[in-house]
mmCIF file of the C-alpha atoms, coordinates in Angstrom:
data_MODEL
# 
_entry.id   MODEL 
# 
loop_
_atom_site.group_PDB 
_atom_site.id 
_atom_site.type_symbol 
_atom_site.label_atom_id 
_atom_site.label_alt_id 
_atom_site.label_comp_id 
_atom_site.label_asym_id 
_atom_site.label_entity_id 
_atom_site.label_seq_id 
_atom_site.pdbx_PDB_ins_code 
_atom_site.Cartn_x 
_atom_site.Cartn_y 
_atom_site.Cartn_z 
_atom_site.occupancy 
_atom_site.B_iso_or_equiv 
_atom_site.pdbx_formal_charge 
_atom_site.auth_seq_id 
_atom_site.auth_comp_id 
_atom_site.auth_asym_id 
_atom_site.auth_atom_id 
_atom_site.pdbx_PDB_model_num 
ATOM 1   C CA . MET A 1 1   ? 175.507 -7.513 141.363 1.00 0.00 ? 1   MET A CA 1 
ATOM 2   C CA . TYR A 1 2   ? 173.110 -5.587 139.188 1.00 0.00 ? 2   TYR A CA 1 
ATOM 3   C CA . LYS A 1 3   ? 170.251 -7.684 140.454 1.00 0.00 ? 3   LYS A CA 1 
ATOM 4   C CA . LEU A 1 4   ? 171.251 -6.985 144.030 1.00 0.00 ? 4   LEU A CA 1 
ATOM 5   C CA . ILE A 1 5   ? 171.263 -3.267 143.528 1.00 0.00 ? 5   ILE A CA 1 
ATOM 6   C CA . THR A 1 6   ? 167.969 -3.400 141.722 1.00 0.00 ? 6   THR A CA 1 
ATOM 7   C CA . GLY A 1 7   ? 166.433 -5.352 144.538 1.00 0.00 ? 7   GLY A CA 1 
ATOM 8   C CA . ILE A 1 8   ? 167.720 -2.899 147.159 1.00 0.00 ? 8   ILE A CA 1 
ATOM 9   C CA . VAL A 1 9   ? 166.285 0.081  145.219 1.00 0.00 ? 9   VAL A CA 1 
ATOM 10  C CA . ALA A 1 10  ? 162.946 -1.671 144.913 1.00 0.00 ? 10  ALA A CA 1 
ATOM 11  C CA . ILE A 1 11  ? 162.857 -2.355 148.666 1.00 0.00 ? 11  ILE A CA 1 
ATOM 12  C CA . MET A 1 12  ? 163.736 1.243  149.410 1.00 0.00 ? 12  MET A CA 1 
ATOM 13  C CA . LEU A 1 13  ? 160.947 2.453  147.110 1.00 0.00 ? 13  LEU A CA 1 
ATOM 14  C CA . VAL A 1 14  ? 158.461 0.176  148.779 1.00 0.00 ? 14  VAL A CA 1 
ATOM 15  C CA . VAL A 1 15  ? 159.557 1.278  152.240 1.00 0.00 ? 15  VAL A CA 1 
ATOM 16  C CA . GLY A 1 16  ? 159.474 4.913  151.156 1.00 0.00 ? 16  GLY A CA 1 
ATOM 17  C CA . CYS A 1 17  ? 155.945 4.567  149.786 1.00 0.00 ? 17  CYS A CA 1 
ATOM 18  C CA . THR A 1 18  ? 154.748 3.061  153.010 1.00 0.00 ? 18  THR A CA 1 
ATOM 19  C CA . THR A 1 19  ? 156.395 5.529  155.348 1.00 0.00 ? 19  THR A CA 1 
ATOM 20  C CA . PHE A 1 20  ? 155.969 8.781  153.437 1.00 0.00 ? 20  PHE A CA 1 
ATOM 21  C CA . ARG A 1 21  ? 152.536 10.132 153.432 1.00 0.00 ? 21  ARG A CA 1 
ATOM 22  C CA . PRO A 1 22  ? 151.560 13.616 152.312 1.00 0.00 ? 22  PRO A CA 1 
ATOM 23  C CA . PRO A 1 23  ? 150.192 15.809 155.056 1.00 0.00 ? 23  PRO A CA 1 
ATOM 24  C CA . PRO A 1 24  ? 146.401 15.524 155.358 1.00 0.00 ? 24  PRO A CA 1 
ATOM 25  C CA . THR A 1 25  ? 144.416 18.224 153.736 1.00 0.00 ? 25  THR A CA 1 
ATOM 26  C CA . PRO A 1 26  ? 142.705 20.215 156.483 1.00 0.00 ? 26  PRO A CA 1 
ATOM 27  C CA . ASP A 1 27  ? 138.895 20.088 156.437 1.00 0.00 ? 27  ASP A CA 1 
ATOM 28  C CA . PRO A 1 28  ? 137.249 23.335 155.371 1.00 0.00 ? 28  PRO A CA 1 
ATOM 29  C CA . ALA A 1 29  ? 136.229 25.478 158.303 1.00 0.00 ? 29  ALA A CA 1 
ATOM 30  C CA . PRO A 1 30  ? 132.488 25.199 158.987 1.00 0.00 ? 30  PRO A CA 1 
ATOM 31  C CA . ALA A 1 31  ? 130.432 28.154 157.848 1.00 0.00 ? 31  ALA A CA 1 
ATOM 32  C CA . PRO A 1 32  ? 129.475 30.423 160.718 1.00 0.00 ? 32  PRO A CA 1 
ATOM 33  C CA . ALA A 1 33  ? 125.916 29.909 161.932 1.00 0.00 ? 33  ALA A CA 1 
ATOM 34  C CA . PRO A 1 34  ? 123.508 32.702 160.925 1.00 0.00 ? 34  PRO A CA 1 
ATOM 35  C CA . ALA A 1 35  ? 123.055 35.225 163.658 1.00 0.00 ? 35  ALA A CA 1 
ATOM 36  C CA . LEU A 1 36  ? 119.716 34.913 165.420 1.00 0.00 ? 36  LEU A CA 1 
ATOM 37  C CA . PRO A 1 37  ? 117.569 38.052 165.530 1.00 0.00 ? 37  PRO A CA 1 
ATOM 38  C CA . PRO A 1 38  ? 117.507 39.703 168.906 1.00 0.00 ? 38  PRO A CA 1 
ATOM 39  C CA . PRO A 1 39  ? 114.494 38.702 170.981 1.00 0.00 ? 39  PRO A CA 1 
ATOM 40  C CA . GLN A 1 40  ? 111.620 41.056 170.436 1.00 0.00 ? 40  GLN A CA 1 
ATOM 41  C CA . ALA A 1 41  ? 109.332 42.307 173.138 1.00 0.00 ? 41  ALA A CA 1 
ATOM 42  C CA . PRO A 1 42  ? 105.852 40.680 173.000 1.00 0.00 ? 42  PRO A CA 1 
ATOM 43  C CA . LEU A 1 43  ? 103.347 42.703 171.053 1.00 0.00 ? 43  LEU A CA 1 
ATOM 44  C CA . PRO A 1 44  ? 100.707 44.331 173.231 1.00 0.00 ? 44  PRO A CA 1 
ATOM 45  C CA . GLU A 1 45  ? 97.364  42.600 173.048 1.00 0.00 ? 45  GLU A CA 1 
ATOM 46  C CA . PRO A 1 46  ? 94.630  44.682 171.421 1.00 0.00 ? 46  PRO A CA 1 
ATOM 47  C CA . GLU A 1 47  ? 92.379  46.294 173.927 1.00 0.00 ? 47  GLU A CA 1 
ATOM 48  C CA . THR A 1 48  ? 88.904  44.818 173.935 1.00 0.00 ? 48  THR A CA 1 
ATOM 49  C CA . THR A 1 49  ? 86.383  47.625 173.985 1.00 0.00 ? 49  THR A CA 1 
ATOM 50  C CA . ILE A 1 50  ? 83.176  46.652 175.696 1.00 0.00 ? 50  ILE A CA 1 
ATOM 51  C CA . ASP A 1 51  ? 80.117  48.234 174.185 1.00 0.00 ? 51  ASP A CA 1 
ATOM 52  C CA . PRO A 1 52  ? 78.273  49.832 177.094 1.00 0.00 ? 52  PRO A CA 1 
ATOM 53  C CA . GLY A 1 53  ? 75.059  49.741 175.083 1.00 0.00 ? 53  GLY A CA 1 
ATOM 54  C CA . CYS A 1 54  ? 72.297  52.154 175.901 1.00 0.00 ? 54  CYS A CA 1 
ATOM 55  C CA . GLY A 1 55  ? 72.399  51.660 179.653 1.00 0.00 ? 55  GLY A CA 1 
ATOM 56  C CA . ASP A 1 56  ? 69.498  50.641 181.851 1.00 0.00 ? 56  ASP A CA 1 
ATOM 57  C CA . LEU A 1 57  ? 66.644  51.496 179.514 1.00 0.00 ? 57  LEU A CA 1 
ATOM 58  C CA . LEU A 1 58  ? 64.029  49.679 181.570 1.00 0.00 ? 58  LEU A CA 1 
ATOM 59  C CA . GLY A 1 59  ? 65.059  51.617 184.641 1.00 0.00 ? 59  GLY A CA 1 
ATOM 60  C CA . TYR A 1 60  ? 64.856  54.819 182.639 1.00 0.00 ? 60  TYR A CA 1 
ATOM 61  C CA . TYR A 1 61  ? 61.364  53.889 181.441 1.00 0.00 ? 61  TYR A CA 1 
ATOM 62  C CA . GLU A 1 62  ? 60.190  53.181 184.989 1.00 0.00 ? 62  GLU A CA 1 
ATOM 63  C CA . ALA A 1 63  ? 61.626  56.481 186.185 1.00 0.00 ? 63  ALA A CA 1 
ATOM 64  C CA . ALA A 1 64  ? 59.856  58.285 183.345 1.00 0.00 ? 64  ALA A CA 1 
ATOM 65  C CA . LEU A 1 65  ? 56.547  56.794 184.469 1.00 0.00 ? 65  LEU A CA 1 
ATOM 66  C CA . LEU A 1 66  ? 56.941  58.484 187.857 1.00 0.00 ? 66  LEU A CA 1 
ATOM 67  C CA . MET A 1 67  ? 57.725  61.925 186.416 1.00 0.00 ? 67  MET A CA 1 
ATOM 68  C CA . GLU A 1 68  ? 55.285  64.763 186.877 1.00 0.00 ? 68  GLU A CA 1 
ATOM 69  C CA . ASN A 1 69  ? 53.931  66.531 183.822 1.00 0.00 ? 69  ASN A CA 1 
ATOM 70  C CA . GLY A 1 70  ? 56.310  69.479 184.087 1.00 0.00 ? 70  GLY A CA 1 
ATOM 71  C CA . ASN A 1 71  ? 59.403  67.288 184.498 1.00 0.00 ? 71  ASN A CA 1 
ATOM 72  C CA . ARG A 1 72  ? 58.236  65.009 181.749 1.00 0.00 ? 72  ARG A CA 1 
ATOM 73  C CA . GLU A 1 73  ? 57.820  67.844 179.249 1.00 0.00 ? 73  GLU A CA 1 
ATOM 74  C CA . GLN A 1 74  ? 61.259  69.188 180.147 1.00 0.00 ? 74  GLN A CA 1 
ATOM 75  C CA . GLU A 1 75  ? 62.830  65.742 179.753 1.00 0.00 ? 75  GLU A CA 1 
ATOM 76  C CA . LEU A 1 76  ? 61.090  65.317 176.411 1.00 0.00 ? 76  LEU A CA 1 
ATOM 77  C CA . GLU A 1 77  ? 62.448  68.640 175.138 1.00 0.00 ? 77  GLU A CA 1 
ATOM 78  C CA . THR A 1 78  ? 65.960  67.710 176.309 1.00 0.00 ? 78  THR A CA 1 
ATOM 79  C CA . LEU A 1 79  ? 65.867  64.311 174.616 1.00 0.00 ? 79  LEU A CA 1 
ATOM 80  C CA . THR A 1 80  ? 64.558  65.820 171.389 1.00 0.00 ? 80  THR A CA 1 
ATOM 81  C CA . GLU A 1 81  ? 67.396  68.363 171.335 1.00 0.00 ? 81  GLU A CA 1 
ATOM 82  C CA . ILE A 1 82  ? 70.054  65.738 172.123 1.00 0.00 ? 82  ILE A CA 1 
ATOM 83  C CA . TRP A 1 83  ? 68.840  63.368 169.430 1.00 0.00 ? 83  TRP A CA 1 
ATOM 84  C CA . SER A 1 84  ? 68.670  66.157 166.849 1.00 0.00 ? 84  SER A CA 1 
ATOM 85  C CA . LEU A 1 85  ? 72.383  66.775 167.499 1.00 0.00 ? 85  LEU A CA 1 
ATOM 86  C CA . THR A 1 86  ? 73.749  63.248 167.879 1.00 0.00 ? 86  THR A CA 1 
ATOM 87  C CA . ARG A 1 87  ? 71.392  61.128 165.760 1.00 0.00 ? 87  ARG A CA 1 
ATOM 88  C CA . GLU A 1 88  ? 72.564  58.137 167.776 1.00 0.00 ? 88  GLU A CA 1 
ATOM 89  C CA . GLY A 1 89  ? 70.439  55.039 168.159 1.00 0.00 ? 89  GLY A CA 1 
ATOM 90  C CA . CYS A 1 90  ? 70.442  55.065 171.962 1.00 0.00 ? 90  CYS A CA 1 
ATOM 91  C CA . ASP A 1 91  ? 69.204  58.663 172.107 1.00 0.00 ? 91  ASP A CA 1 
ATOM 92  C CA . GLN A 1 92  ? 66.574  57.829 169.522 1.00 0.00 ? 92  GLN A CA 1 
ATOM 93  C CA . LEU A 1 93  ? 65.428  54.838 171.580 1.00 0.00 ? 93  LEU A CA 1 
ATOM 94  C CA . ARG A 1 94  ? 65.215  56.889 174.794 1.00 0.00 ? 94  ARG A CA 1 
ATOM 95  C CA . LEU A 1 95  ? 63.133  59.489 172.992 1.00 0.00 ? 95  LEU A CA 1 
ATOM 96  C CA . ALA A 1 96  ? 60.806  56.763 171.708 1.00 0.00 ? 96  ALA A CA 1 
ATOM 97  C CA . LEU A 1 97  ? 60.456  55.382 175.235 1.00 0.00 ? 97  LEU A CA 1 
ATOM 98  C CA . MET A 1 98  ? 59.493  58.809 176.535 1.00 0.00 ? 98  MET A CA 1 
ATOM 99  C CA . LEU A 1 99  ? 56.940  59.293 173.752 1.00 0.00 ? 99  LEU A CA 1 
ATOM 100 C CA . SER A 1 100 ? 55.327  55.892 174.309 1.00 0.00 ? 100 SER A CA 1 
ATOM 101 C CA . GLN A 1 101 ? 54.164  56.427 177.885 1.00 0.00 ? 101 GLN A CA 1 
ATOM 102 C CA . PRO A 1 102 ? 50.694  55.007 178.679 1.00 0.00 ? 102 PRO A CA 1 
ATOM 103 C CA . GLU A 1 103 ? 48.979  58.395 179.018 1.00 0.00 ? 103 GLU A CA 1 
ATOM 104 C CA . THR A 1 104 ? 50.650  60.143 176.086 1.00 0.00 ? 104 THR A CA 1 
ATOM 105 C CA . PRO A 1 105 ? 48.485  61.489 173.235 1.00 0.00 ? 105 PRO A CA 1 
ATOM 106 C CA . VAL A 1 106 ? 48.067  59.467 170.074 1.00 0.00 ? 106 VAL A CA 1 
ATOM 107 C CA . LYS A 1 107 ? 50.255  61.891 168.095 1.00 0.00 ? 107 LYS A CA 1 
ATOM 108 C CA . GLU A 1 108 ? 53.206  61.266 170.414 1.00 0.00 ? 108 GLU A CA 1 
ATOM 109 C CA . ARG A 1 109 ? 52.769  57.504 170.113 1.00 0.00 ? 109 ARG A CA 1 
ATOM 110 C CA . GLU A 1 110 ? 52.668  57.804 166.348 1.00 0.00 ? 110 GLU A CA 1 
ATOM 111 C CA . ARG A 1 111 ? 55.911  59.782 166.502 1.00 0.00 ? 111 ARG A CA 1 
ATOM 112 C CA . ALA A 1 112 ? 57.464  57.098 168.732 1.00 0.00 ? 112 ALA A CA 1 
ATOM 113 C CA . LEU A 1 113 ? 56.435  54.412 166.226 1.00 0.00 ? 113 LEU A CA 1 
ATOM 114 C CA . LYS A 1 114 ? 58.123  56.319 163.389 1.00 0.00 ? 114 LYS A CA 1 
ATOM 115 C CA . LEU A 1 115 ? 61.331  56.673 165.432 1.00 0.00 ? 115 LEU A CA 1 
ATOM 116 C CA . LEU A 1 116 ? 61.377  52.960 166.218 1.00 0.00 ? 116 LEU A CA 1 
ATOM 117 C CA . THR A 1 117 ? 60.655  51.993 162.615 1.00 0.00 ? 117 THR A CA 1 
ATOM 118 C CA . ASP A 1 118 ? 63.562  54.123 161.402 1.00 0.00 ? 118 ASP A CA 1 
ATOM 119 C CA . LEU A 1 119 ? 65.829  52.728 164.120 1.00 0.00 ? 119 LEU A CA 1 
ATOM 120 C CA . LEU A 1 120 ? 65.061  49.104 163.282 1.00 0.00 ? 120 LEU A CA 1 
ATOM 121 C CA . ASN A 1 121 ? 65.434  49.675 159.541 1.00 0.00 ? 121 ASN A CA 1 
ATOM 122 C CA . ARG A 1 122 ? 68.900  51.214 159.995 1.00 0.00 ? 122 ARG A CA 1 
ATOM 123 C CA . ASN A 1 123 ? 70.185  48.464 162.314 1.00 0.00 ? 123 ASN A CA 1 
ATOM 124 C CA . ASP A 1 124 ? 73.481  50.308 162.816 1.00 0.00 ? 124 ASP A CA 1 
ATOM 125 C CA . GLY A 1 125 ? 75.125  47.832 165.171 1.00 0.00 ? 125 GLY A CA 1 
ATOM 126 C CA . MET A 1 126 ? 73.042  48.499 168.240 1.00 0.00 ? 126 MET A CA 1 
ATOM 127 C CA . GLU A 1 127 ? 73.476  46.218 171.224 1.00 0.00 ? 127 GLU A CA 1 
ATOM 128 C CA . MET A 1 128 ? 71.266  43.142 170.991 1.00 0.00 ? 128 MET A CA 1 
ATOM 129 C CA . LYS A 1 129 ? 69.344  43.872 174.216 1.00 0.00 ? 129 LYS A CA 1 
ATOM 130 C CA . SER A 1 130 ? 68.567  47.407 173.083 1.00 0.00 ? 130 SER A CA 1 
ATOM 131 C CA . TYR A 1 131 ? 67.582  46.179 169.621 1.00 0.00 ? 131 TYR A CA 1 
ATOM 132 C CA . GLN A 1 132 ? 65.240  43.563 171.087 1.00 0.00 ? 132 GLN A CA 1 
ATOM 133 C CA . LEU A 1 133 ? 63.662  46.177 173.363 1.00 0.00 ? 133 LEU A CA 1 
ATOM 134 C CA . ALA A 1 134 ? 63.122  48.464 170.381 1.00 0.00 ? 134 ALA A CA 1 
ATOM 135 C CA . GLN A 1 135 ? 61.527  45.589 168.444 1.00 0.00 ? 135 GLN A CA 1 
ATOM 136 C CA . LEU A 1 136 ? 59.225  44.707 171.340 1.00 0.00 ? 136 LEU A CA 1 
ATOM 137 C CA . LEU A 1 137 ? 58.159  48.318 171.874 1.00 0.00 ? 137 LEU A CA 1 
ATOM 138 C CA . HIS A 1 138 ? 57.575  48.751 168.139 1.00 0.00 ? 138 HIS A CA 1 
ATOM 139 C CA . ASN A 1 139 ? 55.249  45.740 167.998 1.00 0.00 ? 139 ASN A CA 1 
ATOM 140 C CA . GLN A 1 140 ? 53.282  46.883 171.042 1.00 0.00 ? 140 GLN A CA 1 
ATOM 141 C CA . LEU A 1 141 ? 52.844  50.415 169.728 1.00 0.00 ? 141 LEU A CA 1 
ATOM 142 C CA . GLU A 1 142 ? 51.816  49.141 166.319 1.00 0.00 ? 142 GLU A CA 1 
ATOM 143 C CA . GLN A 1 143 ? 49.112  46.941 167.822 1.00 0.00 ? 143 GLN A CA 1 
ATOM 144 C CA . LEU A 1 144 ? 47.967  49.656 170.222 1.00 0.00 ? 144 LEU A CA 1 
ATOM 145 C CA . LEU A 1 145 ? 47.675  52.297 167.504 1.00 0.00 ? 145 LEU A CA 1 
ATOM 146 C CA . SER A 1 146 ? 45.867  49.843 165.250 1.00 0.00 ? 146 SER A CA 1 
ATOM 147 C CA . ARG A 1 147 ? 43.328  49.204 167.992 1.00 0.00 ? 147 ARG A CA 1 
ATOM 148 C CA . GLN A 1 148 ? 42.941  52.916 168.650 1.00 0.00 ? 148 GLN A CA 1 
ATOM 149 C CA . VAL A 1 149 ? 42.267  53.524 164.961 1.00 0.00 ? 149 VAL A CA 1 
ATOM 150 C CA . HIS A 1 150 ? 39.665  50.747 165.035 1.00 0.00 ? 150 HIS A CA 1 
ATOM 151 C CA . VAL A 1 151 ? 38.061  52.246 168.156 1.00 0.00 ? 151 VAL A CA 1 
ATOM 152 C CA . LYS A 1 152 ? 37.919  55.646 166.451 1.00 0.00 ? 152 LYS A CA 1 
ATOM 153 C CA . LYS A 1 153 ? 36.179  54.128 163.461 1.00 0.00 ? 153 LYS A CA 1 
ATOM 154 C CA . LEU A 1 154 ? 33.668  52.422 165.720 1.00 0.00 ? 154 LEU A CA 1 
ATOM 155 C CA . GLY A 1 155 ? 33.140  55.682 167.593 1.00 0.00 ? 155 GLY A CA 1 
ATOM 156 C CA . ARG A 1 156 ? 32.431  57.573 164.395 1.00 0.00 ? 156 ARG A CA 1 
ATOM 157 C CA . LYS A 1 157 ? 30.071  54.834 163.260 1.00 0.00 ? 157 LYS A CA 1 
ATOM 158 C CA . LEU A 1 158 ? 28.284  54.869 166.614 1.00 0.00 ? 158 LEU A CA 1 
ATOM 159 C CA . LYS A 1 159 ? 27.982  58.649 166.433 1.00 0.00 ? 159 LYS A CA 1 
ATOM 160 C CA . GLN A 1 160 ? 26.444  58.409 162.982 1.00 0.00 ? 160 GLN A CA 1 
ATOM 161 C CA . GLU A 1 161 ? 24.027  55.720 164.123 1.00 0.00 ? 161 GLU A CA 1 
ATOM 162 C CA . ARG A 1 162 ? 23.018  57.812 167.140 1.00 0.00 ? 162 ARG A CA 1 
ATOM 163 C CA . ALA A 1 163 ? 22.377  60.790 164.909 1.00 0.00 ? 163 ALA A CA 1 
ATOM 164 C CA . ALA A 1 164 ? 20.279  58.597 162.633 1.00 0.00 ? 164 ALA A CA 1 
ATOM 165 C CA . SER A 1 165 ? 18.423  57.240 165.663 1.00 0.00 ? 165 SER A CA 1 
ATOM 166 C CA . ARG A 1 166 ? 17.649  60.766 166.875 1.00 0.00 ? 166 ARG A CA 1 
ATOM 167 C CA . LYS A 1 167 ? 16.273  61.651 163.480 1.00 0.00 ? 167 LYS A CA 1 
ATOM 168 C CA . LEU A 1 168 ? 14.144  58.517 163.467 1.00 0.00 ? 168 LEU A CA 1 
ATOM 169 C CA . LEU A 1 169 ? 12.902  59.314 166.969 1.00 0.00 ? 169 LEU A CA 1 
ATOM 170 C CA . GLN A 1 170 ? 11.986  62.832 165.950 1.00 0.00 ? 170 GLN A CA 1 
ATOM 171 C CA . ARG A 1 171 ? 10.206  61.473 162.895 1.00 0.00 ? 171 ARG A CA 1 
ATOM 172 C CA . LEU A 1 172 ? 8.373   58.939 165.043 1.00 0.00 ? 172 LEU A CA 1 
ATOM 173 C CA . THR A 1 173 ? 7.319   61.646 167.489 1.00 0.00 ? 173 THR A CA 1 
ATOM 174 C CA . THR A 1 174 ? 6.021   63.762 164.629 1.00 0.00 ? 174 THR A CA 1 
ATOM 175 C CA . LEU A 1 175 ? 4.088   60.840 163.186 1.00 0.00 ? 175 LEU A CA 1 
ATOM 176 C CA . GLN A 1 176 ? 2.582   60.028 166.584 1.00 0.00 ? 176 GLN A CA 1 
ATOM 177 C CA . SER A 1 177 ? 1.465   63.629 166.976 1.00 0.00 ? 177 SER A CA 1 
ATOM 178 C CA . GLN A 1 178 ? -0.084  63.597 163.545 1.00 0.00 ? 178 GLN A CA 1 
ATOM 179 C CA . LEU A 1 179 ? -1.775  60.315 164.343 1.00 0.00 ? 179 LEU A CA 1 
ATOM 180 C CA . GLU A 1 180 ? -3.285  61.784 167.529 1.00 0.00 ? 180 GLU A CA 1 
ATOM 181 C CA . GLN A 1 181 ? -4.527  64.755 165.546 1.00 0.00 ? 181 GLN A CA 1 
ATOM 182 C CA . LEU A 1 182 ? -6.117  62.451 162.992 1.00 0.00 ? 182 LEU A CA 1 
ATOM 183 C CA . LYS A 1 183 ? -7.768  60.477 165.764 1.00 0.00 ? 183 LYS A CA 1 
ATOM 184 C CA . ASN A 1 184 ? -9.197  63.647 167.280 1.00 0.00 ? 184 ASN A CA 1 
ATOM 185 C CA . ILE A 1 185 ? -10.496 64.786 163.909 1.00 0.00 ? 185 ILE A CA 1 
ATOM 186 C CA . GLU A 1 186 ? -12.031 61.376 163.262 1.00 0.00 ? 186 GLU A CA 1 
ATOM 187 C CA . LYS A 1 187 ? -13.652 61.412 166.696 1.00 0.00 ? 187 LYS A CA 1 
ATOM 188 C CA . SER A 1 188 ? -15.104 64.859 166.094 1.00 0.00 ? 188 SER A CA 1 
ATOM 189 C CA . ILE A 1 189 ? -16.505 63.809 162.732 1.00 0.00 ? 189 ILE A CA 1 
ATOM 190 C CA . ASN A 1 190 ? -18.067 60.689 164.217 1.00 0.00 ? 190 ASN A CA 1 
ATOM 191 C CA . GLU A 1 191 ? -19.704 62.719 166.966 1.00 0.00 ? 191 GLU A CA 1 
ATOM 192 C CA . LYS A 1 192 ? -21.196 65.136 164.449 1.00 0.00 ? 192 LYS A CA 1 
ATOM 193 C CA . GLU A 1 193 ? -22.498 62.317 162.281 1.00 0.00 ? 193 GLU A CA 1 
ATOM 194 C CA . GLN A 1 194 ? -24.014 60.622 165.328 1.00 0.00 ? 194 GLN A CA 1 
ATOM 195 C CA . ALA A 1 195 ? -25.704 63.854 166.340 1.00 0.00 ? 195 ALA A CA 1 
ATOM 196 C CA . ILE A 1 196 ? -27.351 64.143 162.941 1.00 0.00 ? 196 ILE A CA 1 
ATOM 197 C CA . ILE A 1 197 ? -28.578 60.574 162.911 1.00 0.00 ? 197 ILE A CA 1 
ATOM 198 C CA . THR A 1 198 ? -29.972 60.572 166.462 1.00 0.00 ? 198 THR A CA 1 
ATOM 199 C CA . PRO A 1 199 ? -31.002 64.121 167.365 1.00 0.00 ? 199 PRO A CA 1 
ATOM 200 C CA . SER A 1 200 ? -31.183 65.009 171.003 1.00 0.00 ? 200 SER A CA 1 
ATOM 201 C CA . THR A 1 201 ? -34.573 64.854 172.755 1.00 0.00 ? 201 THR A CA 1 
ATOM 202 C CA . ASN A 1 202 ? -34.034 68.286 174.179 1.00 0.00 ? 202 ASN A CA 1 
ATOM 203 C CA . ASN A 1 203 ? -34.746 69.778 170.763 1.00 0.00 ? 203 ASN A CA 1 
ATOM 204 C CA . ILE A 1 204 ? -38.239 68.087 170.414 1.00 0.00 ? 204 ILE A CA 1 
ATOM 205 C CA . PRO A 1 205 ? -41.208 70.389 171.517 1.00 0.00 ? 205 PRO A CA 1 
ATOM 206 C CA . HIS A 1 206 ? -43.150 69.032 174.498 1.00 0.00 ? 206 HIS A CA 1 
ATOM 207 C CA . GLU A 1 207 ? -46.994 68.695 174.536 1.00 0.00 ? 207 GLU A CA 1 
ATOM 208 C CA . PRO A 1 208 ? -48.896 70.673 177.201 1.00 0.00 ? 208 PRO A CA 1 
ATOM 209 C CA . VAL A 1 209 ? -49.464 68.778 180.342 1.00 0.00 ? 209 VAL A CA 1 
ATOM 210 C CA . GLN A 1 210 ? -53.174 68.133 181.128 1.00 0.00 ? 210 GLN A CA 1 
ATOM 211 C CA . ASN A 1 211 ? -54.472 68.240 184.673 1.00 0.00 ? 211 ASN A CA 1 
ATOM 212 C CA . SER A 1 212 ? -56.539 65.531 186.273 1.00 0.00 ? 212 SER A CA 1 
ATOM 213 C CA . THR A 1 213 ? -59.877 67.306 185.601 1.00 0.00 ? 213 THR A CA 1 
ATOM 214 C CA . GLY A 1 214 ? -59.352 67.266 181.912 1.00 0.00 ? 214 GLY A CA 1 
ATOM 215 C CA . ARG A 1 215 ? -59.136 70.968 181.628 1.00 0.00 ? 215 ARG A CA 1 
# 
């Protein structure tokens, strides 16, 4: 009897273990996803500033060539005043272009060369075309002024040689005159000596002429 009861209890325990299960532990709730930042408006693209450069410098140079003297002097005064106020490279280059005209005096070309030399030495971000034009004009003016200096030296040398030639010509004229005088003196002396050696027959007394009868 005891064994029967023990067996029944064991069966009940086994059945209870198989049928009774503790409630499943709920899975932890997933963490909330991080909030995405609100969409931002696209940043404006930086504006690209185009360097206008110094403008049409060649056209300005050609127009300056056609100016009359009065208009040219007025334009030169205006450019000089503007550059003295702004000290900008483009204004300096325009002034150099005006001063380097073909018929300008040497002093103005020398001033243009100084402006271009200063401009090229600064190299303050000038547009490449303008910089190249300044370099080209600088080289041309430098060669032109060098030739003009050489021509001046030759002119002074020629002037000195002409002065020396005039002096030599005057000296030669004086010597020729003195030589003619010496020749005249020598001729006069020779004539006197010849007169002494061979006296003239006019100075000899003539004998009386006798007639045919002897009287």
